[in-house]
KOLDO-63098 format. One line per 8 residues: number of its first residue (from 1); their letters; for each residue z, y negated, x negated of N, C-alpha, C. Coordinates in pm, whole numbers, plus 32768, in hexadecimal, padded with zeros to 4 digits. Atoms other than C-alpha are relative to their C-alpha. Layout:
BEGIN
NUM> a> Z:Y:X:Z:Y:X:Z:Y:X; ...
END
This chain:
BEGIN
1> xxxxxxxx> 8055:8074:800E:2618:F043:625D:800A:7FCC:7F72; 8006:802B:808B:25AC:EFB8:610E:8020:7F6C:7FF5; 7FD8:808C:8010:2667:EE79:60B7:7FC6:7FC2:7F83; 8038:8033:807C:25BA:EE5B:5F68:8069:7FE8:7F96; 7F92:8019:805D:270C:EE5B:5EB8:7FE2:8034:7F75; 8020:7FC7:8082:2689:EF39:5DA3:7F77:7FD7:7FCD; 8087:802A:8024:2537:EE8D:5D93:8002:7FB0:7F7D; 800A:8040:8082:24DA:EE25:5C33:7FD3:7F6F:800D
9> xxxxxxxx> 8028:808C:8002:24C0:ECAF:5BF1:7F88:7FF0:7FA4; 8073:801E:8055:236D:EC41:5B71:8022:7F8A:7FA5; 7FEA:8071:805A:2358:EB47:5A52:7FF9:7F7B:804B; 800D:807C:7FB4:22E6:EA3B:5B46:807B:7FE6:8057; 7F87:800F:7FB0:2413:EA7C:5C27:8075:7FD4:7FAA; 7F93:8025:805B:2502:EA67:5B01:7FEE:7F70:7FD0; 801B:808B:802A:245A:E927:5A86:8026:7F9E:806E; 7FDF:8058:7F8F:247F:E88F:5BE1:8098:7FF5:8010
17> xxxxxxxx> 7F6E:8001:7FF7:25EF:E8F3:5BEF:803B:7FA9:7F92; 7FCE:804E:8071:262D:E85F:5A96:7FE1:7F6C:8013; 8026:808B:7FE6:2573:E723:5AF8:8060:7FBF:8064; 7FA2:8034:7F9C:2652:E6F7:5C2A:808B:7FF4:7FC4; 7F7E:8000:8042:2788:E750:5B5F:800D:7F88:7FA3; 7FFB:806E:805F:272C:E640:5A64:800F:7F77:8045; 7FEF:807D:7FB5:2739:E537:5B78:8090:7FCE:7FEF; 7F7C:803C:801B:285A:E44B:5B2B:8062:8012:8075
25> xxxxxxxx> 7FA8:7FF2:7F8A:28E2:E45B:5C90:8034:808F:800C; 7FD7:7F72:7FF9:28E7:E5D9:5C8D:8066:801D:7F93; 7FA2:7FE9:806D:2994:E5DB:5B3A:8089:7FC5:801F; 7F81:803F:7FDD:2A9D:E4EA:5BB5:8049:8051:806B; 7FC1:7FAF:7F97:2ADA:E5BF:5CEB:8038:8082:7FC7; 7FD4:7F80:8039:2AF4:E6FE:5C1C:8078:7FF1:7FA3; 7F96:8015:8060:2BE2:E667:5B1F:8089:8007:8044; 7F79:7FF2:7FCB:2D3E:E6DF:5B72:8009:8037:808C
33> xxxxxxxx> 7FFD:7FCB:7F77:2CD9:E76A:5CC5:8026:8094:7FFD; 7FDC:7F73:7FF8:2D86:E8AF:5D1C:7FC2:803F:807C; 8042:7FD1:7F86:2CFE:E8D2:5E7C:7F78:7FBC:8004; 8081:8041:8016:2B8F:E899:5E41:7F90:8036:805A; 8065:7FC8:7FA7:2ADE:E949:5F61:7F9F:7F92:802F; 8054:806E:7FCD:2A5F:E7FA:5FE9:7F9D:7FD0:7F97; 8057:802D:806D:29D0:E79B:5E96:7F8A:805F:7FF2; 806C:7F9E:8010:290B:E8DF:5E7D:7FAA:8009:807D
41> xxxxxxxx> 8055:800B:7F88:2899:E8B9:5FE5:7F9D:7F8E:7FEE; 8059:8072:801C:280A:E768:5F7C:7F93:8028:7F9B; 8061:7FD1:8063:2762:E80A:5E4E:7F9A:805B:8044; 805B:7FA5:7FB7:26D0:E919:5F31:7FA0:7FB0:8059; 8056:8056:7FAC:264C:E808:601E:7F94:7FBE:7FAB; 8062:8042:8058:25A6:E754:5EFC:7F98:8064:7FCE; 8060:7F99:8029:250A:E89B:5E85:7F9F:801E:8072; 8054:7FE4:7F8B:2489:E8DA:5FE8:7F94:7F95:800D
49> xxxxxxxx> 8064:806C:7FFB:23DB:E786:5FDD:7F90:8017:7F9C; 8064:7FDF:8065:2324:E80B:5EAB:7FBE:8085:801D; 803E:7F81:7FD9:22C3:E948:5F63:8044:807B:7FC8; 7FB6:7F8F:803B:23CD:EA24:5EC2:8070:8026:8060; 7FA1:7FD2:7F9C:2496:EAF4:5FB6:8073:804D:7FBF; 7F87:7FC4:8039:25EE:EB37:5F20:8078:7FCB:804F; 7F89:8031:7FB9:273E:EB2A:5FCF:8066:7FCC:7F9A; 7F9F:8041:8058:2870:EA78:5F44:8044:8063:7FA2
57> xxxxxxxx> 7FBE:7F9C:8055:290B:EBBB:5EBF:7FA6:8026:7F8A; 805F:7FE0:806B:27D2:EC0F:5DF8:7FFC:7F8E:7F9A; 8003:8075:8059:27CD:EAAD:5D6A:807F:7FFB:7FAB; 7F81:8004:8049:293D:EABB:5D0B:8005:806F:7F96; 7FFF:7F8F:805D:2916:EC12:5C6A:7FA6:7FE4:7F89; 805E:801E:806D:27E6:EBA4:5B9F:8039:7F94:7FA5; 7FC1:806D:804B:2898:EA63:5B35:8070:8038:7FA6; 7F91:7FC6:804D:29CD:EB27:5AC8:7FCC:8059:7F90
65> xxxxxxxx> 8038:7FA7:8065:28FB:EC29:5A10:7FC2:7FB2:7F8C; 803C:8053:8069:283B:EB1C:5953:806D:7FC3:7FA7; 7F92:803B:804D:297F:EA6F:58ED:8047:8069:7FAC; 7FBA:7F96:8047:2A25:EBB8:588E:7FB0:802D:7F86; 8054:7FD2:806E:28FF:EC2B:57BA:7FFA:7F95:7F92; 8003:806E:8060:28EB:EAD4:5713:8081:7FFD:7FAE; 7F7E:8008:8046:2A60:EACE:56BF:8016:807A:7FA7; 7FF2:7F87:8051:2A58:EC38:5643:7FAD:7FF3:7F80
73> xxxxxxxx> 8055:8016:8076:2939:EBDD:555A:803D:7F9A:7FA1; 7FBF:8066:8053:29EF:EAA6:54E2:806F:803F:7FAC; 7F8F:7FBE:8043:2B21:EB78:548C:7FCD:8060:7F94; 803A:7F9F:805E:2A4F:EC87:53E7:7FC6:7FB8:7F87; 8040:804A:806D:298F:EB88:5318:8067:7FBC:7FA7; 7F95:803C:8050:2AD4:EADE:52A9:8035:8066:7F9C; 7FC9:7F98:8056:2B51:EC2A:521E:7F9C:8030:7F98; 8065:7FCA:805A:2A0B:EC9D:5183:7FC8:7F96:7FA1
81> xxxxxxxx> 8033:806B:8054:29AD:EB4B:50F7:7F6F:7FDD:801A; 808D:801E:7FE3:283B:EB6F:513D:7FD9:8045:8083; 8025:7FC7:7F7E:27A6:EBA7:5295:7FA6:807A:7FF0; 804E:7F85:8009:272E:ED0D:52A9:7FAC:8014:807D; 804D:7FEE:7F85:26C4:ED07:5410:800D:7F82:8053; 8005:8079:7FAF:266B:EBFE:5509:7FE1:8029:808F; 801B:7FE0:7F74:266B:EC01:5683:7F89:7FAF:8031; 806B:804A:7FBE:254D:EB96:5760:803D:7F81:803C
89> xxxxxxxx> 7FD3:8081:7FCB:2574:EA26:57C5:807B:7FCA:7FB6; 7F8D:802E:804E:2679:E9F3:56B3:7FFE:7F69:7FEF; 8008:8090:801D:25FE:E896:565B:801E:7FAC:807A; 7FEA:804B:7F85:2601:E823:57C5:8094:8001:8027; 7F71:7FF5:7FDD:2761:E8A6:5809:8053:7FB4:7F99; 7FBA:8047:806B:27D5:E81E:56B8:7FFF:7F69:8019; 8008:8091:7FEB:2759:E6C0:570B:8056:7FD4:8076; 7FAB:8022:7F8D:280D:E6C4:585B:8092:8004:7FD8
97> xxxxxxxx> 7F73:7FEF:8020:2956:E745:57D5:802E:7FA1:7F92; 7FDB:805F:8069:2952:E665:56A3:7FFF:7F70:8031; 8008:8088:7FCA:2900:E533:5775:8082:7FD8:8043; 7F7F:801D:7FC3:2A50:E552:581E:805C:7FC8:7F93; 7FAD:8043:8065:2B5C:E481:5770:8068:805E:7FC2; 7FA6:7FA1:8040:2BED:E5A7:56B1:800E:7FE7:7F6B; 8002:8007:8091:2B97:E547:554F:7FD0:8086:7FCB; 802B:7F80:8038:2B73:E67A:5473:8015:8073:8062
105> xxxxxxxx> 7FF9:7F92:7FA0:2B2D:E7B6:553B:8076:805B:7FE5; 7F90:7FA8:8022:2C48:E867:5485:8081:7FD7:8046; 7F87:8029:7FB8:2D47:E79E:554F:8018:8058:8079; 7FF1:7FAC:7F89:2D05:E883:5675:8000:7FAD:807D; 800F:8046:7F81:2CFE:E82D:57E4:8081:7FBD:802D; 7F82:803B:7FD4:2E6F:E7CD:57FF:7FFF:7F68:7FF0; 7FFC:808E:801D:2E30:E677:576A:7FAA:7FAD:805D; 8059:804F:7FAB:2D28:E614:5868:804E:7FB1:8067
113> xxxxxxxx> 7FB2:804A:7F9D:2E31:E5B2:5967:804A:7F8D:7FBF; 7FB9:806A:8045:2EE6:E4E3:5862:7FA6:7F89:7FE2; 805B:806A:802A:2DB4:E41F:57FA:7F99:7FDD:8069; 8068:8015:7F9B:2CF5:E417:5942:7FEC:7F6C:801E; 8010:808E:7FE5:2D36:E2A3:5969:7FF3:7FB1:7F80; 800E:8041:8082:2CB6:E22E:5818:7FF5:7F68:800B; 800F:8091:7FF2:2C68:E0D0:589E:8089:7FBD:7FFA; 7F7A:803A:7FFB:2DDD:E092:58D9:805A:8037:7F94
121> xxxxxx> 7FAE:7FBC:8064:2E54:E168:57B8:803F:7F9D:7F9F; 7FCA:8060:8061:2E7B:E041:56C7:806C:7FA9:8041; 7F9B:804F:7FBA:2F40:DF81:57D2:8086:8049:8004; 7F87:7FB1:7FF7:3037:E0A0:57ED:804C:8004:7F7B; 7FC1:7FFA:8083:3079:E098:5677:8051:7F80:7FE6; 7FBF:8082:8017:30DC:DF25:5677:808B:7FF9:803A
END
């Protein structure tokens, strides 16, 4: 039976996934979550409401691939100095990942857990 696991994502499907991913609530749930099946089930439900039939595993895989490709490009561009190649939906993924309270992207993802509570961050310093 064909589960569609290898089915190519159309641009509209990827845009819808990125749109849902950019939702503040989804970003907060994803931040620091190690067991995230429920989050991707919610993303799959939201896609279904838009007429896009993807299961949670497909959503998680696409999300991970987008992040991986983005980070690989960031690293490559840091070393080369000038961007030689660009991924599809780079700007959209860039705006989501930069919107998180990381500061410069070169800090890496480790610092996101340290700075996730920026509202209270100044209180902790006092």
